[in-house]
C-alpha positions in Angstrom: 22.0 -17.0 52.4 24.8 -15.1 50.7 27.9 -16.6 49.2 29.9 -14.8 51.9 27.9 -16.4 54.6 28.2 -19.9 53.0 32.0 -19.5 52.8 32.2 -18.3 56.4 30.1 -21.2 57.6 32.3 -23.6 55.6 35.4 -21.9 56.9 34.2 -22.6 60.5 33.5 -26.2 59.8 36.4 -28.7 59.7 35.0 -31.0 57.1 34.3 -28.1 54.7 37.5 -26.2 54.9 38.4 -27.4 51.5 36.0 -24.8 50.2 38.7 -22.2 50.7 41.0 -24.0 48.2 38.3 -25.0 45.7 37.9 -21.3 44.7 39.0 -20.8 41.1 39.8 -17.1 41.3 40.8 -14.5 43.8 38.2 -11.9 44.9 38.4 -8.5 46.4 36.0 -7.1 49.0 33.4 -4.6 47.9 35.2 -1.8 49.8 38.7 -2.6 48.6 40.5 0.0 46.4 40.3 -0.4 42.6 43.9 -1.7 42.5 43.0 -4.6 44.8 40.1 -5.5 42.5 42.3 -5.3 39.5 44.9 -7.5 41.1 42.2 -10.1 42.0 41.1 -10.2 38.4 44.6 -11.0 37.3 45.0 -14.0 39.6 44.2 -17.1 37.5 44.4 -19.9 40.0 45.0 -19.3 43.7 45.2 -23.0 44.5 48.6 -23.4 42.9 50.1 -20.9 45.2 48.7 -22.7 48.3 50.1 -26.0 47.0 53.4 -24.3 46.4 53.6 -23.0 50.0 52.9 -26.4 51.4 55.5 -27.9 49.1 58.0 -25.3 50.3 57.5 -26.4 53.9 57.6 -30.1 53.0 60.9 -29.6 51.2 62.7 -27.2 53.6 61.0 -28.2 56.9 59.9 -26.0 59.7 60.7 -22.3 59.3 59.8 -18.7 59.9 58.1 -16.5 57.3 61.5 -14.9 56.7 63.2 -18.3 56.2 60.4 -19.3 53.9 61.0 -16.2 51.8 64.7 -17.0 51.7 63.9 -20.6 50.6 61.5 -19.2 47.9 64.2 -16.8 46.6 66.8 -19.6 46.5 64.4 -21.8 44.4 63.8 -19.0 41.9 67.6 -18.2 41.8 68.5 -21.8 41.1 66.9 -22.0 37.7 63.6 -23.3 39.0 61.7 -20.1 38.4 59.4 -21.7 35.8 58.1 -24.1 38.5 57.8 -21.4 41.2 54.8 -19.1 41.2 55.7 -15.4 41.4 55.0 -13.9 44.8 56.0 -11.0 47.0 57.1 -11.5 50.6 53.7 -10.4 51.8 52.0 -12.7 49.3 54.0 -15.6 50.6 53.0 -14.7 54.2 49.4 -14.4 53.1 49.3 -17.8 51.4 51.1 -19.3 54.4 48.4 -17.8 56.7 45.6 -19.2 54.5 47.0 -22.8 54.9 47.6 -22.4 58.6 45.4 -24.1 61.2 42.7 -23.4 62.2 41.9 -21.2 59.1 43.3 -23.6 56.6 44.8 -27.0 56.3 48.4 -28.0 56.3 50.6 -25.8 58.5 50.6 -25.0 62.2 52.5 -23.0 64.8 55.3 -25.4 66.0 55.4 -23.6 69.4 59.0 -22.7 68.7 60.4 -19.2 68.0 63.4 -18.1 66.0 65.1 -14.7 65.6 64.7 -12.8 62.4 67.5 -10.9 60.8 66.4 -7.9 62.7 66.6 -9.8 66.0 62.8 -10.1 66.6 61.2 -13.4 67.6 59.1 -15.1 64.9 56.9 -18.1 64.8 58.4 -21.3 63.4 55.7 -22.8 61.2 55.6 -26.6 60.4 53.6 -29.1 58.5 50.6 -30.2 60.5 51.0 -34.0 60.4 
């Protein structure tokens, strides 16, 4: 059984979902471009970014991805940048997706929608209590 198969099986099993967060380093897929592989090599600890995203939602409450980015920017701007991992808007969305049910543990779709700055509907994510 390959590592990929083991992770996929664990990913599909509720009790073993912690496997996703026990991973010490990021990995790129075999077919990914060289830049993706280089980026994965530079990531030291992906668990910290997952914990930060959960902390962001615990601190600021239910919000859209756009609102989460605004909260992230405000934390960095308020002199807390040493405590806030560096991320891009797409990186923040990716980490949020990784901790969202049923894939991850911690966040869920609240069932509510809010308008983005461009007027589109967006999912309001919340802590899965």
